[in-house]
matplotlib code that plots the C-alpha trace (Angstrom):
import matplotlib.pyplot as plt

x = [-0.1, 1.6, 0.9, 1.2, 3.1, 2.3, 4.3, 1.9, 3.5, 3.1, 1.9, -1.3, -1.8, -0.4, 1.6, 4.9, 3.7, 2.9, 6.4, 8.2, 5.7, 7.0, 10.7, 10.3, 8.4, 10.8, 13.8, 12.2, 11.9, 15.3, 16.8, 18.3, 18.6, 18.8, 17.9, 14.7, 16.4, 19.1, 16.4, 14.4, 17.7, 18.7, 15.5, 13.4, 13.8, 14.2, 11.9, 10.8, 12.6, 15.8, 15.3, 14.9, 18.4, 20.1, 18.9, 20.5, 23.6, 24.2, 23.5, 24.5, 21.1, 20.4, 16.8, 16.6, 14.5, 11.6, 11.4, 11.5, 8.8, 6.4, 6.8, 5.4, 3.3, -0.1, 0.0, 1.1, -1.9, -4.4, -3.3, -3.4, -6.6, -8.5, -6.9, -4.6, -6.1, -5.7, -3.4, -5.5, -6.8, -5.2, -8.4, -9.9, -6.6, -7.1, -10.6, -9.5, -7.0, -9.6, -12.0, -9.2, -8.9, -5.2, -3.9, -2.4, -0.4, 1.3, 4.9, 5.8, 8.0, 5.1, 3.7, 1.1, -1.6, -0.9, -1.0, -4.1, -5.9, -5.5, -6.1, -9.2, -10.6, -9.9, -11.7, -8.2, -7.5, -10.4, -8.6, -5.1, -4.0, -1.7, 0.0, 3.8, 5.7, 9.3, 9.5, 7.7, 9.9, 13.2, 14.4, 14.6, 13.2, 16.6, 17.6, 16.6, 16.4, 13.3, 11.4, 12.3, 13.6, 10.9, 8.2, 8.8, 9.2, 11.6, 12.7, 13.7, 14.6, 13.6, 14.0, 11.5, 8.6, 5.5, 4.0, 0.9, 1.4, 2.7, 6.1, 7.4, 5.7, 2.1, 3.2, 5.3, 6.4, 5.0, 6.7, 7.2, 10.9, 12.8, 14.5, 12.9, 10.1, 10.7, 8.9, 7.0, 6.4, 5.6, 7.3]
y = [0.0, 3.3, 6.7, 10.4, 11.7, 15.7, 18.3, 20.3, 24.0, 26.1, 23.1, 22.3, 25.1, 28.9, 29.0, 30.0, 33.6, 32.3, 30.7, 34.0, 36.0, 34.0, 34.3, 38.1, 38.6, 36.2, 38.2, 41.5, 40.3, 38.8, 41.9, 39.7, 40.5, 38.0, 39.2, 37.6, 36.3, 34.7, 33.1, 31.8, 30.1, 28.5, 27.8, 26.4, 22.7, 22.4, 21.5, 24.5, 22.8, 22.9, 26.6, 27.4, 25.6, 27.2, 30.5, 29.8, 28.5, 31.1, 34.3, 32.4, 33.4, 33.0, 32.0, 28.1, 26.6, 25.9, 29.7, 30.7, 28.2, 29.1, 32.9, 32.0, 28.8, 30.2, 32.4, 29.7, 27.3, 30.3, 30.3, 26.6, 26.1, 29.1, 31.3, 29.5, 28.8, 26.1, 26.7, 27.6, 24.1, 21.8, 20.4, 20.0, 18.0, 16.0, 14.8, 14.1, 12.0, 10.3, 9.9, 8.0, 5.9, 7.0, 6.9, 10.1, 10.8, 14.1, 14.4, 17.4, 19.2, 20.2, 18.1, 15.8, 17.6, 21.1, 19.4, 17.2, 20.6, 22.4, 19.5, 18.6, 22.4, 22.6, 19.3, 17.5, 15.1, 12.6, 11.6, 11.1, 7.6, 9.1, 12.3, 11.8, 14.3, 14.5, 15.1, 12.2, 10.2, 12.0, 12.8, 15.8, 16.0, 17.2, 13.4, 11.4, 8.3, 9.9, 9.0, 5.1, 3.9, 5.2, 5.2, 2.4, 4.1, 3.2, 6.6, 7.4, 11.0, 12.3, 15.9, 18.5, 18.9, 21.0, 20.6, 18.6, 16.9, 13.1, 12.3, 8.9, 7.1, 8.0, 9.0, 11.6, 13.7, 17.2, 19.5, 23.1, 24.1, 20.9, 21.2, 17.8, 15.2, 12.3, 9.2, 6.9, 3.3, 1.5, -1.6]
z = [0.1, -0.9, 1.3, 0.6, 3.3, 3.8, 5.6, 7.6, 8.3, 5.0, 3.1, 4.5, 6.7, 6.4, 9.8, 9.3, 10.3, 13.5, 14.4, 13.1, 15.2, 18.2, 17.6, 17.2, 20.5, 22.2, 20.9, 21.9, 25.6, 25.6, 24.3, 21.3, 17.3, 14.5, 11.0, 10.1, 7.0, 9.1, 11.1, 8.3, 7.0, 10.3, 11.8, 9.0, 9.1, 13.3, 15.4, 17.9, 20.7, 18.6, 17.9, 21.9, 22.3, 19.4, 20.9, 24.4, 22.8, 20.4, 22.6, 26.0, 27.5, 31.2, 30.3, 29.7, 26.9, 29.3, 29.9, 26.5, 25.3, 28.3, 27.0, 23.6, 23.9, 24.7, 21.7, 19.5, 20.8, 20.3, 16.5, 15.8, 17.7, 16.3, 13.7, 11.2, 7.9, 5.3, 2.4, -0.7, -2.5, 0.4, 1.6, -2.0, -2.7, 0.1, -0.5, -3.9, -2.6, -0.4, -3.1, -4.9, -1.7, -1.6, 2.4, 3.6, 6.6, 7.9, 9.1, 11.1, 13.3, 15.5, 18.4, 17.5, 19.9, 18.1, 14.7, 15.4, 16.6, 13.5, 11.1, 13.1, 12.9, 9.2, 8.6, 7.4, 10.1, 9.6, 6.1, 7.5, 8.4, 11.0, 12.2, 13.0, 15.0, 14.5, 18.4, 19.3, 16.9, 18.7, 14.9, 12.9, 9.2, 8.2, 8.6, 5.8, 8.3, 9.5, 6.5, 6.6, 10.0, 12.0, 9.3, 7.7, 4.2, 1.5, -0.1, -3.6, -4.7, -7.7, -9.4, -8.4, -10.4, -10.4, -7.0, -7.4, -10.4, -10.5, -10.7, -11.9, -8.9, -8.0, -4.3, -3.2, -0.1, -0.6, 1.3, 1.5, 1.3, -0.2, -3.5, -4.3, -3.9, -1.6, -3.2, -0.8, -0.3, 2.9, 3.1]

ax = plt.figure().add_subplot(projection="3d")
ax.plot(x, y, z, "-o")
ax.set_aspect("equal")
plt.show()
Protein backbone atom coordinates (compact mmCIF):
# COMPACT_ATOMS: atom_id res chain seq x y z
CA UNK A 1 0.00 0.00 0.00
CA UNK A 2 1.28 3.47 -0.84
CA UNK A 3 0.86 6.62 1.25
CA UNK A 4 1.11 10.33 0.51
CA UNK A 5 3.10 11.97 3.30
CA UNK A 6 2.41 15.67 3.77
CA UNK A 7 4.40 18.29 5.60
CA UNK A 8 2.11 20.50 7.69
CA UNK A 9 3.40 24.06 8.12
CA UNK A 10 3.23 26.14 4.95
CA UNK A 11 2.17 23.06 2.96
CA UNK A 12 -1.30 22.23 4.29
CA UNK A 13 -1.70 25.30 6.52
CA UNK A 14 -0.66 28.97 6.47
CA UNK A 15 1.33 28.96 9.69
CA UNK A 16 4.91 30.13 9.21
CA UNK A 17 3.98 33.64 10.31
CA UNK A 18 2.97 32.23 13.73
CA UNK A 19 6.47 30.85 14.33
CA UNK A 20 8.16 33.97 12.98
CA UNK A 21 5.99 36.18 15.21
CA UNK A 22 6.84 33.98 18.22
CA UNK A 23 10.58 34.35 17.55
CA UNK A 24 10.25 38.12 17.07
CA UNK A 25 8.34 38.47 20.39
CA UNK A 26 10.84 36.24 22.16
CA UNK A 27 13.82 38.21 20.82
CA UNK A 28 12.20 41.49 21.93
CA UNK A 29 11.57 40.13 25.44
CA UNK A 30 15.14 38.88 25.69
CA UNK A 31 16.70 41.93 23.99
CA UNK A 32 18.30 39.77 21.26
CA UNK A 33 18.76 40.45 17.57
CA UNK A 34 18.89 38.24 14.50
CA UNK A 35 17.63 39.26 11.08
CA UNK A 36 14.49 37.43 9.99
CA UNK A 37 16.33 36.29 6.85
CA UNK A 38 19.06 34.65 8.93
CA UNK A 39 16.47 33.16 11.30
CA UNK A 40 14.54 31.65 8.37
CA UNK A 41 17.69 30.10 6.93
CA UNK A 42 18.76 28.57 10.23
CA UNK A 43 15.41 27.63 11.77
CA UNK A 44 13.23 26.46 8.85
CA UNK A 45 13.89 22.73 9.26
CA UNK A 46 14.28 22.73 13.05
CA UNK A 47 11.80 21.57 15.63
CA UNK A 48 10.81 24.44 17.93
CA UNK A 49 12.70 22.81 20.81
CA UNK A 50 15.85 22.86 18.61
CA UNK A 51 15.28 26.54 17.83
CA UNK A 52 15.14 27.36 21.54
CA UNK A 53 18.31 25.36 22.23
CA UNK A 54 20.05 27.17 19.36
CA UNK A 55 19.02 30.57 20.78
CA UNK A 56 20.28 29.64 24.25
CA UNK A 57 23.62 28.40 22.92
CA UNK A 58 24.23 31.15 20.37
CA UNK A 59 23.29 34.05 22.62
CA UNK A 60 24.37 32.48 25.94
CA UNK A 61 21.07 33.44 27.54
CA UNK A 62 20.38 33.19 31.25
CA UNK A 63 16.85 32.00 30.40
CA UNK A 64 16.50 28.30 29.66
CA UNK A 65 14.46 26.64 26.92
CA UNK A 66 11.50 26.00 29.25
CA UNK A 67 11.24 29.71 30.08
CA UNK A 68 11.44 30.65 26.39
CA UNK A 69 8.81 28.06 25.47
CA UNK A 70 6.40 29.32 28.15
CA UNK A 71 6.79 32.89 26.91
CA UNK A 72 5.36 32.09 23.47
CA UNK A 73 3.42 28.83 23.88
CA UNK A 74 0.00 30.24 24.78
CA UNK A 75 -0.14 32.44 21.69
CA UNK A 76 1.03 29.60 19.42
CA UNK A 77 -1.67 27.29 20.85
CA UNK A 78 -4.29 30.00 20.35
CA UNK A 79 -3.25 30.53 16.72
CA UNK A 80 -3.38 26.80 15.88
CA UNK A 81 -6.67 26.28 17.74
CA UNK A 82 -8.58 29.23 16.29
CA UNK A 83 -6.87 31.27 13.60
CA UNK A 84 -4.52 29.49 11.19
CA UNK A 85 -6.11 28.87 7.80
CA UNK A 86 -5.65 26.05 5.33
CA UNK A 87 -3.48 26.62 2.27
CA UNK A 88 -5.63 27.39 -0.73
CA UNK A 89 -6.65 24.12 -2.37
CA UNK A 90 -5.21 21.88 0.35
CA UNK A 91 -8.51 20.50 1.66
CA UNK A 92 -9.84 19.97 -1.87
CA UNK A 93 -6.68 18.06 -2.79
CA UNK A 94 -6.94 15.91 0.34
CA UNK A 95 -10.60 15.15 -0.40
CA UNK A 96 -9.70 14.25 -3.99
CA UNK A 97 -7.01 11.85 -2.78
CA UNK A 98 -9.44 10.34 -0.28
CA UNK A 99 -12.06 9.85 -3.01
CA UNK A 100 -9.39 7.92 -4.95
CA UNK A 101 -8.74 5.79 -1.82
CA UNK A 102 -5.20 7.10 -1.41
CA UNK A 103 -3.77 6.78 2.08
CA UNK A 104 -2.39 9.98 3.57
CA UNK A 105 -0.38 10.95 6.63
CA UNK A 106 1.36 14.02 8.00
CA UNK A 107 4.98 14.30 9.15
CA UNK A 108 5.61 17.50 11.04
CA UNK A 109 8.14 19.16 13.30
CA UNK A 110 5.23 20.23 15.53
CA UNK A 111 3.82 18.24 18.39
CA UNK A 112 1.11 15.72 17.54
CA UNK A 113 -1.42 17.52 19.77
CA UNK A 114 -0.87 20.91 18.10
CA UNK A 115 -0.97 19.36 14.63
CA UNK A 116 -4.09 17.30 15.25
CA UNK A 117 -5.86 20.33 16.73
CA UNK A 118 -5.44 22.43 13.58
CA UNK A 119 -6.02 19.53 11.18
CA UNK A 120 -9.25 18.63 12.97
CA UNK A 121 -10.50 22.22 12.99
CA UNK A 122 -9.82 22.53 9.25
CA UNK A 123 -11.52 19.21 8.41
CA UNK A 124 -8.32 17.42 7.32
CA UNK A 125 -7.61 15.08 10.23
CA UNK A 126 -10.33 12.58 9.38
CA UNK A 127 -8.55 11.81 6.07
CA UNK A 128 -5.15 11.11 7.63
CA UNK A 129 -3.99 7.60 8.54
CA UNK A 130 -1.59 9.10 11.07
CA UNK A 131 0.12 12.28 12.20
CA UNK A 132 3.83 11.73 12.84
CA UNK A 133 5.68 14.18 15.05
CA UNK A 134 9.44 14.50 14.60
CA UNK A 135 9.56 15.40 18.30
CA UNK A 136 7.89 12.13 19.30
CA UNK A 137 10.11 10.19 16.91
CA UNK A 138 13.11 11.95 18.52
CA UNK A 139 14.44 12.80 15.06
CA UNK A 140 14.58 15.75 12.75
CA UNK A 141 13.09 16.10 9.29
CA UNK A 142 16.60 17.13 8.22
CA UNK A 143 17.61 13.49 8.69
CA UNK A 144 16.54 11.29 5.80
CA UNK A 145 16.42 8.34 8.23
CA UNK A 146 13.19 9.71 9.67
CA UNK A 147 11.42 8.77 6.46
CA UNK A 148 12.26 5.09 6.58
CA UNK A 149 13.69 3.93 9.89
CA UNK A 150 10.81 5.08 12.07
CA UNK A 151 8.03 5.34 9.51
CA UNK A 152 8.95 2.20 7.56
CA UNK A 153 9.18 4.02 4.25
CA UNK A 154 11.55 3.28 1.41
CA UNK A 155 12.75 6.56 -0.09
CA UNK A 156 13.87 7.55 -3.53
CA UNK A 157 14.53 11.10 -4.62
CA UNK A 158 13.44 12.54 -7.92
CA UNK A 159 14.06 15.93 -9.53
CA UNK A 160 11.68 18.69 -8.58
CA UNK A 161 8.50 18.78 -10.59
CA UNK A 162 5.52 21.07 -10.35
CA UNK A 163 3.86 20.54 -6.97
CA UNK A 164 0.68 18.56 -7.18
CA UNK A 165 1.63 16.83 -10.42
CA UNK A 166 2.52 13.18 -10.53
CA UNK A 167 6.14 12.18 -10.54
CA UNK A 168 7.28 8.83 -11.93
CA UNK A 169 5.75 7.29 -8.84
CA UNK A 170 2.14 8.10 -8.01
CA UNK A 171 2.93 8.97 -4.40
CA UNK A 172 5.34 11.55 -3.10
CA UNK A 173 6.10 13.71 -0.11
CA UNK A 174 4.61 17.14 -0.43
CA UNK A 175 7.05 19.40 1.39
CA UNK A 176 7.28 23.17 1.45
CA UNK A 177 10.99 23.95 1.17
CA UNK A 178 12.80 20.88 -0.15
CA UNK A 179 14.37 21.01 -3.61
CA UNK A 180 12.97 17.56 -4.35
CA UNK A 181 10.08 15.22 -3.74
CA UNK A 182 10.64 12.13 -1.65
CA UNK A 183 8.73 9.25 -3.16
CA UNK A 184 7.29 6.92 -0.57
CA UNK A 185 6.19 3.33 -0.42
CA UNK A 186 5.35 1.54 2.82
CA UNK A 187 7.42 -1.65 3.19
